[in-house]
MIVEX-293601 format. One record per residue (C-alpha): z, y, x; residue number from 1; residue in one letter. Coordinates in nm, 3 decimals. Example, Ala and Ser with C-alpha at 12.3 -4.5 7.8 and 13.67 -1.06 7.14 Angstrom:
0.780, -0.450, 1.230, 1, a
0.714, -0.106, 1.367, 2, s
***
This chain:
-0.561, -2.587, 1.982, 1, m
-0.162, -2.581, 1.937, 2, t
-0.089, -2.549, 1.542, 3, n
0.087, -2.227, 1.430, 4, k
0.336, -2.175, 1.151, 5, y
0.558, -1.886, 1.011, 6, a
0.863, -1.895, 0.787, 7, v
0.959, -1.591, 0.637, 8, v
1.327, -1.490, 0.544, 9, l
1.357, -1.328, 0.203, 10, a
1.625, -1.487, 0.016, 11, a
1.883, -1.217, 0.033, 12, g
2.001, -1.026, -0.227, 13, q
2.003, -0.676, -0.047, 14, g
2.350, -0.544, -0.236, 15, t
2.355, -0.275, 0.036, 16, r
2.028, -0.106, -0.115, 17, m
2.209, -0.074, -0.456, 18, k
1.905, -0.131, -0.635, 19, s
1.758, -0.340, -0.943, 20, k
1.443, -0.413, -0.717, 21, l
1.487, -0.684, -0.507, 22, y
1.523, -0.548, -0.131, 23, k
1.221, -0.716, 0.072, 24, v
1.050, -0.536, -0.243, 25, l
1.094, -0.218, -0.170, 26, h
0.795, -0.032, -0.040, 27, p
0.713, 0.127, 0.292, 28, v
0.409, 0.344, 0.290, 29, c
0.308, 0.218, -0.039, 30, g
0.317, -0.145, 0.006, 31, k
0.654, -0.349, -0.031, 32, p
0.807, -0.499, 0.295, 33, m
0.751, -0.844, 0.289, 34, v
0.392, -0.791, 0.220, 35, q
0.370, -0.612, 0.537, 36, h
0.534, -0.892, 0.719, 37, v
0.323, -1.151, 0.577, 38, v
-0.011, -0.940, 0.609, 39, d
0.084, -0.949, 1.004, 40, q
0.179, -1.305, 1.035, 41, l
-0.169, -1.398, 0.857, 42, k
-0.363, -1.201, 1.134, 43, e
-0.239, -1.491, 1.375, 44, l
-0.432, -1.767, 1.207, 45, q
-0.141, -1.968, 1.104, 46, l
-0.181, -2.328, 0.946, 47, n
0.089, -2.259, 0.730, 48, e
0.298, -1.995, 0.633, 49, l
0.634, -2.079, 0.410, 50, i
0.838, -1.791, 0.239, 51, t
1.227, -1.872, 0.200, 52, i
1.315, -1.727, -0.140, 53, v
1.620, -1.656, -0.324, 54, g
1.721, -1.389, -0.528, 55, f
1.405, -1.240, -0.720, 56, g
1.207, -1.530, -0.652, 57, a
0.975, -1.498, -0.919, 58, e
0.893, -1.120, -0.820, 59, k
0.840, -1.209, -0.455, 60, v
0.614, -1.481, -0.547, 61, q
0.409, -1.240, -0.798, 62, d
0.372, -1.008, -0.497, 63, q
0.229, -1.258, -0.219, 64, l
0.060, -1.445, -0.460, 65, g
-0.134, -1.736, -0.272, 66, e
-0.060, -1.589, 0.060, 67, d
0.222, -1.839, 0.132, 68, s
0.408, -2.128, 0.035, 69, h
0.748, -2.100, -0.124, 70, y
1.103, -2.253, -0.081, 71, v
1.399, -2.156, -0.294, 72, v
1.729, -2.125, -0.106, 73, q
1.968, -2.175, -0.401, 74, e
2.263, -2.071, -0.185, 75, e
2.273, -1.800, 0.049, 76, q
2.433, -1.974, 0.346, 77, l
2.275, -1.820, 0.659, 78, g
1.952, -1.781, 0.845, 79, t
1.991, -2.128, 0.992, 80, g
2.043, -2.235, 0.630, 81, h
1.752, -2.064, 0.515, 82, a
1.505, -2.216, 0.788, 83, v
1.635, -2.581, 0.710, 84, l
1.514, -2.530, 0.380, 85, q
1.145, -2.582, 0.486, 86, a
1.202, -2.898, 0.649, 87, d
1.041, -3.100, 0.418, 88, h
0.744, -2.886, 0.481, 89, i
0.755, -2.884, 0.858, 90, l
0.973, -3.111, 1.035, 91, a
0.793, -3.303, 1.258, 92, g
0.491, -3.119, 1.298, 93, k
0.353, -3.036, 1.655, 94, k
0.290, -2.654, 1.727, 95, g
0.484, -2.316, 1.730, 96, t
0.673, -2.152, 1.458, 97, t
0.767, -1.810, 1.412, 98, v
1.025, -1.708, 1.201, 99, v
1.070, -1.339, 1.094, 100, a
1.279, -1.138, 0.828, 101, c
1.131, -1.011, 0.520, 102, g
1.283, -0.657, 0.579, 103, d
1.127, -0.581, 0.900, 104, t
0.805, -0.388, 0.789, 105, p
0.708, -0.264, 1.144, 106, l
0.678, -0.585, 1.310, 107, l
0.278, -0.564, 1.437, 108, t
0.046, -0.872, 1.462, 109, k
0.010, -0.761, 1.846, 110, d
0.355, -0.819, 1.926, 111, t
0.386, -1.109, 1.731, 112, l
0.064, -1.281, 1.939, 113, k
0.214, -1.179, 2.279, 114, k
0.545, -1.327, 2.180, 115, m
0.391, -1.643, 2.076, 116, m
0.147, -1.636, 2.396, 117, d
0.429, -1.562, 2.625, 118, h
0.643, -1.878, 2.458, 119, h
0.335, -2.088, 2.501, 120, e
0.264, -2.013, 2.864, 121, s
0.620, -2.042, 2.987, 122, t
0.650, -2.358, 2.790, 123, q
0.974, -2.278, 2.628, 124, a
1.145, -2.424, 2.344, 125, k
1.260, -2.116, 2.195, 126, a
1.160, -1.759, 2.271, 127, t
1.337, -1.442, 2.139, 128, i
1.157, -1.128, 2.061, 129, l
1.384, -0.881, 2.204, 130, t
1.394, -0.481, 2.251, 131, a
1.517, -0.222, 2.471, 132, h
1.779, -0.003, 2.274, 133, a
1.877, 0.311, 2.410, 134, e
2.231, 0.291, 2.179, 135, n
2.229, -0.070, 2.133, 136, p
2.594, -0.092, 1.940, 137, h
2.563, -0.299, 1.648, 138, g
2.312, -0.552, 1.778, 139, y
2.319, -0.906, 1.958, 140, g
2.290, -0.873, 2.345, 141, r
2.039, -1.091, 2.498, 142, v
2.193, -1.217, 2.869, 143, i
1.957, -1.333, 3.103, 144, r
2.038, -1.526, 3.411, 145, g
1.921, -1.461, 3.771, 146, g
1.555, -1.630, 3.723, 147, n
1.520, -1.411, 3.382, 148, g
1.533, -1.717, 3.139, 149, q
1.797, -1.646, 2.872, 150, v
2.143, -1.769, 2.932, 151, e
2.281, -1.660, 2.589, 152, r
2.289, -1.394, 2.302, 153, i
2.639, -1.262, 2.245, 154, v
2.703, -1.027, 1.940, 155, e
2.877, -0.685, 1.947, 156, q
3.242, -0.829, 1.854, 157, k
3.210, -1.101, 2.086, 158, d
3.066, -0.889, 2.401, 159, a
3.276, -0.828, 2.723, 160, s
3.250, -0.451, 2.841, 161, l
2.997, -0.568, 3.060, 162, d
2.780, -0.750, 2.797, 163, e
2.808, -0.405, 2.578, 164, q
2.637, -0.248, 2.843, 165, a
2.339, -0.467, 2.824, 166, v
2.063, -0.263, 2.661, 167, q
1.837, -0.553, 2.598, 168, e
1.880, -0.653, 2.207, 169, i
1.771, -0.943, 1.973, 170, n
1.541, -0.843, 1.706, 171, t
1.611, -1.142, 1.489, 172, g
1.269, -1.273, 1.486, 173, t
1.187, -1.585, 1.708, 174, y
0.919, -1.828, 1.841, 175, c
1.026, -2.228, 1.821, 176, f
0.869, -2.530, 1.938, 177, d
0.854, -2.670, 1.577, 178, n
0.975, -3.021, 1.641, 179, e
1.252, -2.891, 1.836, 180, f
1.371, -2.625, 1.575, 181, l
1.411, -2.852, 1.290, 182, f
1.586, -3.131, 1.514, 183, e
1.849, -2.855, 1.636, 184, a
1.886, -2.737, 1.299, 185, l
2.064, -3.022, 1.177, 186, k
2.313, -2.963, 1.463, 187, g
2.391, -2.632, 1.337, 188, v
2.765, -2.586, 1.245, 189, s
2.886, -2.330, 1.001, 190, n
3.235, -2.332, 1.208, 191, d
3.266, -1.938, 1.198, 192, n
3.443, -1.665, 1.003, 193, s
3.183, -1.628, 0.733, 194, q
3.123, -2.021, 0.676, 195, g
2.755, -1.955, 0.721, 196, e
2.453, -2.189, 0.922, 197, y
2.334, -1.912, 1.197, 198, y
1.975, -1.960, 1.335, 199, l
2.063, -1.811, 1.679, 200, p
2.298, -2.126, 1.717, 201, d
1.988, -2.282, 1.771, 202, v
1.946, -2.136, 2.110, 203, i
2.271, -2.255, 2.221, 204, q
2.203, -2.594, 2.143, 205, i
1.871, -2.621, 2.305, 206, l
2.042, -2.478, 2.626, 207, q
2.318, -2.755, 2.614, 208, d
2.010, -2.993, 2.636, 209, k
1.860, -2.788, 2.952, 210, d
1.575, -2.672, 2.750, 211, e
1.401, -2.328, 2.842, 212, t
1.479, -2.051, 2.624, 213, v
1.257, -1.725, 2.707, 214, s
1.250, -1.364, 2.577, 215, a
0.961, -1.130, 2.499, 216, y
1.054, -0.761, 2.503, 217, q
0.826, -0.567, 2.300, 218, t
0.796, -0.235, 2.408, 219, p
0.818, -0.064, 2.075, 220, e
1.207, -0.021, 1.961, 221, f
1.100, 0.051, 1.618, 222, s
0.957, -0.280, 1.568, 223, e
1.304, -0.446, 1.560, 224, s
1.445, -0.239, 1.265, 225, l
1.529, -0.415, 0.990, 226, g
1.593, -0.239, 0.640, 227, v
1.950, -0.320, 0.499, 228, n
1.979, 0.033, 0.276, 229, d
1.822, 0.340, 0.171, 230, r
1.860, 0.543, 0.503, 231, v
1.690, 0.266, 0.714, 232, a
1.419, 0.228, 0.417, 233, l
1.368, 0.619, 0.524, 234, a
1.375, 0.565, 0.889, 235, q
1.112, 0.296, 0.843, 236, a
0.894, 0.511, 0.604, 237, e
0.892, 0.795, 0.841, 238, k
0.849, 0.576, 1.157, 239, l
0.524, 0.388, 0.972, 240, m
0.370, 0.705, 0.884, 241, k
0.375, 0.841, 1.225, 242, q
0.195, 0.533, 1.353, 243, h
-0.067, 0.530, 1.055, 244, i
-0.114, 0.893, 1.101, 245, n
-0.157, 0.889, 1.492, 246, e
-0.390, 0.569, 1.460, 247, r
-0.642, 0.753, 1.276, 248, h
-0.632, 1.064, 1.448, 249, m
-0.704, 0.843, 1.769, 250, r
-1.006, 0.712, 1.596, 251, n
-1.151, 1.051, 1.503, 252, g
-0.965, 1.170, 1.184, 253, v
-0.826, 1.530, 1.153, 254, t
-0.490, 1.494, 1.003, 255, v
-0.399, 1.876, 0.959, 256, v
-0.024, 1.842, 0.925, 257, d
0.093, 1.458, 0.990, 258, p
0.426, 1.546, 0.889, 259, d
0.316, 1.598, 0.533, 260, h
0.018, 1.359, 0.476, 261, t
0.079, 0.982, 0.351, 262, y
-0.180, 0.733, 0.420, 263, i
-0.128, 0.387, 0.335, 264, g
-0.139, 0.100, 0.631, 265, p
-0.470, -0.072, 0.474, 266, d
-0.667, 0.275, 0.420, 267, v
-1.012, 0.300, 0.628, 268, k
-1.115, 0.589, 0.750, 269, i
-1.439, 0.727, 0.904, 270, g
-1.475, 0.991, 1.195, 271, q
-1.443, 1.344, 1.134, 272, d
-1.279, 1.323, 0.804, 273, v
-1.011, 1.605, 0.732, 274, i
-0.700, 1.531, 0.568, 275, v
-0.512, 1.835, 0.436, 276, y
-0.142, 1.876, 0.405, 277, p
0.013, 1.699, 0.099, 278, g
-0.238, 1.432, 0.046, 279, s
-0.136, 1.047, -0.030, 280, v
-0.354, 0.838, 0.019, 281, i
-0.301, 0.474, -0.070, 282, e
-0.400, 0.114, -0.126, 283, g
-0.754, -0.035, -0.057, 284, n
-0.925, 0.302, -0.042, 285, t
-1.212, 0.348, 0.192, 286, a
-1.349, 0.693, 0.312, 287, i
-1.652, 0.761, 0.452, 288, e
-1.746, 1.010, 0.755, 289, d
-1.708, 1.383, 0.711, 290, d
-1.508, 1.372, 0.373, 291, a
-1.235, 1.625, 0.280, 292, v
-0.922, 1.542, 0.128, 293, i
-0.679, 1.769, 0.035, 294, g
-0.466, 1.941, 0.027, 295, p
-0.252, 1.809, -0.201, 296, h
-0.452, 1.536, -0.313, 297, s
-0.375, 1.179, -0.425, 298, t
-0.637, 0.910, -0.373, 299, v
-0.531, 0.518, -0.435, 300, k
-0.791, 0.204, -0.425, 301, d
-1.093, 0.423, -0.416, 302, c
-1.441, 0.439, -0.224, 303, y
-1.528, 0.769, -0.134, 304, i
-1.851, 0.860, 0.004, 305, g
-1.973, 1.083, 0.337, 306, e
-1.941, 1.454, 0.266, 307, d
-1.727, 1.416, -0.019, 308, t
-1.440, 1.662, -0.087, 309, v
-1.138, 1.583, -0.323, 310, v
-0.947, 1.903, -0.346, 311, k
-0.590, 1.917, -0.535, 312, q
-0.700, 1.644, -0.737, 313, s
-0.604, 1.255, -0.854, 314, v
-0.838, 0.972, -0.798, 315, a
-0.726, 0.619, -0.902, 316, t
-0.958, 0.271, -0.853, 317, n
-1.299, 0.424, -0.859, 318, s
-1.601, 0.472, -0.700, 319, h
-1.728, 0.800, -0.557, 320, i
-2.030, 0.879, -0.415, 321, g
-2.145, 1.086, -0.113, 322, a
-2.149, 1.484, -0.106, 323, r
-1.952, 1.466, -0.437, 324, v
-1.739, 1.779, -0.500, 325, n
-1.426, 1.682, -0.679, 326, i
-1.142, 1.949, -0.780, 327, g
-0.946, 2.162, -0.812, 328, p
-0.693, 1.998, -1.054, 329, f
-0.940, 1.707, -1.141, 330, a
-0.827, 1.366, -1.240, 331, h
-1.069, 1.069, -1.180, 332, i
-0.922, 0.780, -1.360, 333, r
-0.975, 0.382, -1.315, 334, p
-1.292, 0.246, -1.326, 335, e
-1.495, 0.572, -1.294, 336, s
-1.845, 0.575, -1.070, 337, s
-1.968, 0.874, -0.924, 338, l
-2.299, 0.901, -0.817, 339, g
-2.431, 1.109, -0.492, 340, d
-2.408, 1.480, -0.531, 341, d
-2.198, 1.518, -0.847, 342, v
-1.953, 1.745, -0.923, 343, k
-1.615, 1.749, -1.119, 344, v
-1.435, 2.048, -1.177, 345, g
-1.102, 2.215, -1.248, 346, n
-0.915, 2.077, -1.527, 347, f
-1.171, 1.801, -1.568, 348, v
-1.051, 1.408, -1.659, 349, e
-1.291, 1.151, -1.589, 350, i
-1.181, 0.767, -1.756, 351, k
-1.384, 0.452, -1.739, 352, k
-1.713, 0.670, -1.681, 353, a
-2.032, 0.625, -1.502, 354, i
-2.206, 0.971, -1.369, 355, f
-2.534, 0.940, -1.240, 356, g
-2.660, 1.143, -0.927, 357, k
-2.635, 1.542, -0.957, 358, g
-2.444, 1.523, -1.257, 359, s
-2.200, 1.802, -1.331, 360, k
-1.879, 1.868, -1.540, 361, a
-1.768, 2.195, -1.371, 362, s
-1.467, 2.256, -1.606, 363, h
-1.222, 2.214, -1.863, 364, l
-1.349, 1.871, -2.027, 365, s
-1.274, 1.498, -2.064, 366, y
-1.536, 1.252, -2.029, 367, i
-1.363, 0.901, -2.124, 368, g
-1.573, 0.571, -2.186, 369, d
-1.905, 0.706, -2.108, 370, a
-2.221, 0.652, -1.930, 371, e
-2.387, 0.960, -1.805, 372, v
-2.736, 0.991, -1.628, 373, g
-2.870, 1.168, -1.382, 374, s
-2.880, 1.557, -1.355, 375, g
-2.668, 1.592, -1.676, 376, v
-2.500, 1.890, -1.724, 377, n
-2.174, 1.916, -1.902, 378, i
-2.051, 2.279, -2.032, 379, g
-1.698, 2.376, -2.031, 380, c
-1.461, 2.224, -2.297, 381, g
-1.658, 1.899, -2.389, 382, t
-1.503, 1.627, -2.494, 383, i
-1.630, 1.224, -2.545, 384, t
-1.444, 1.143, -2.882, 385, v
-1.384, 0.797, -2.795, 386, n
-1.084, 0.648, -2.976, 387, y
-1.018, 0.617, -3.353, 388, d
-0.652, 0.513, -3.323, 389, g
-0.765, 0.128, -3.275, 390, q
-1.083, 0.108, -3.083, 391, h
-1.239, 0.260, -2.799, 392, k
-1.614, 0.355, -2.810, 393, f
-1.898, 0.443, -2.580, 394, m
-2.089, 0.780, -2.552, 395, t
-2.440, 0.762, -2.377, 396, t
-2.587, 1.092, -2.214, 397, i
-2.941, 1.028, -2.079, 398, e
-3.066, 1.184, -1.773, 399, d
-3.134, 1.551, -1.758, 400, d
-2.941, 1.638, -2.109, 401, a
-2.735, 1.968, -2.132, 402, f
-2.447, 1.972, -2.342, 403, i
-2.342, 2.285, -2.440, 404, g
-1.978, 2.418, -2.394, 405, c
-1.706, 2.323, -2.652, 406, n
-1.903, 2.022, -2.790, 407, s
-1.768, 1.713, -2.969, 408, n
-1.935, 1.403, -2.892, 409, l
-1.785, 1.170, -3.154, 410, i
-1.852, 0.800, -2.984, 411, a
-2.034, 0.598, -3.028, 412, p
-2.323, 0.814, -2.998, 413, v
-2.590, 0.865, -2.779, 414, t
-2.799, 1.186, -2.622, 415, v
-3.131, 1.142, -2.546, 416, g
-3.295, 1.213, -2.234, 417, k
-3.372, 1.586, -2.181, 418, g
-3.182, 1.689, -2.524, 419, a
-2.997, 1.972, -2.579, 420, y
-2.668, 2.009, -2.732, 421, v
-2.586, 2.367, -2.875, 422, a
-2.240, 2.505, -2.780, 423, a
-1.987, 2.429, -3.035, 424, g
-2.157, 2.148, -3.169, 425, s
-1.935, 1.853, -3.317, 426, t
-2.232, 1.539, -3.249, 427, i
-2.174, 1.215, -3.460, 428, n
-2.530, 1.102, -3.492, 429, e
-2.762, 1.008, -3.193, 430, d
-2.968, 1.317, -3.070, 431, v
-3.337, 1.202, -2.972, 432, p
-3.475, 1.301, -2.646, 433, a
-3.568, 1.655, -2.588, 434, e
-3.442, 1.740, -2.900, 435, a
-3.201, 2.043, -2.967, 436, l
-2.875, 1.928, -3.193, 437, s
-2.709, 2.199, -3.337, 438, i
-2.408, 2.095, -3.579, 439, a
-2.175, 2.385, -3.657, 440, r
-2.112, 2.623, -3.944, 441, s
-2.343, 2.904, -4.002, 442, r
-2.167, 3.200, -3.897, 443, q
-2.046, 3.449, -4.149, 444, t
-1.937, 3.810, -4.128, 445, n
-1.752, 3.983, -4.390, 446, k
-1.749, 4.374, -4.332, 447, e
-1.493, 4.578, -4.362, 448, g
-1.259, 4.291, -4.404, 449, y
-0.997, 4.433, -4.183, 450, v
-0.943, 4.763, -4.345, 451, s
-0.887, 4.599, -4.682, 452, k
-0.649, 4.371, -4.548, 453, l
-0.454, 4.658, -4.404, 454, n
-0.439, 4.837, -4.714, 455, s
-0.309, 4.578, -4.915, 456, n
-0.036, 4.509, -4.650, 457, k
0.044, 4.913, -4.723, 458, k
0.067, 4.859, -5.093, 459, e
***
């Protein structure tokens, strides 16, 4: 079995982005561009993946973590020079090496695999990933000979009129025989107007040695898009959003208005889920069959069970069971867990809380740092008072308890199983099981008070 390697070029500063954020870390559909590229390459079952970093090296490493080895390109002297930085890791190893740019987030694993398969089947020493461009202006043209093999790559500024009419363009992604790649890189010159070492010069060196250079043309021109400025970033976002939404729709998801629905690349959605407009679903979210999301909901890093509805609400890093009703205008904050058949109504905030099966907080409540059992009813305006200015404390509400409206539960406190808390109570001591706790001032009516008050004003 052939060894497989990859080199990701991610050392450029990206000045045209006009941003403090390093170029390849700009997100497309919620994920940094370079992470998109690395995730697709990882699907090829690589022996080694090396990322060439320069500006913003530490932040790129923080993002990719252990997904890659890293080599620093101290001076940005061109793409050929960048790949050569991996010489001490890859030189002399047998196998196939993919070279891809960290600012090409639309590249897919399917295209990369087909390019590698084509490369190996043609026994080429280099294979260029190409695409058909209706308007090829600005791209390097791929000139093929009569046998279909690549004769040369001609840049726009150097192309004749006939060559400018060629619509097959170089995407900047390549496959190489690894040993030949690093041997040829040593012969690349910087004798050009920029004084840089260009990776495409390897193609000419291989051809001069009568080695086979082939090309694989992807049917998707969009995969060639390299992001160098904010305009291209928006184009990449639009194209990826379209691809993601179409994939889910073909898998049985109803996306009511795809132009105004934003789903991240790693999101998993079951069949017969309905996603309404204005919804944003991000991160490692998984949504089971028959759920309804939106309109105008934001869900990130959540598990959502079947038949659950999240309407005009926000949920983050939480586990949400089946047949749960959330919203409108609810906020499920991180580390919350809602059991099956739970109801979280309008203007309810849940934070780091567990709700058992069938429990309800229907409106206008804050439940934070709490363990709520099954069958609990939490009345309107209830607050778990969890913070004393220095520390957070837990509130425990056991099964079948009933919390009356406008109650304050001052943690740490436990409301026992089946207990009742009277409306308007401030509870700062544990409530025994099946007890009724009333913690409020006795009502006093001062009759005639208003008349006396008004007469005093007239005087």
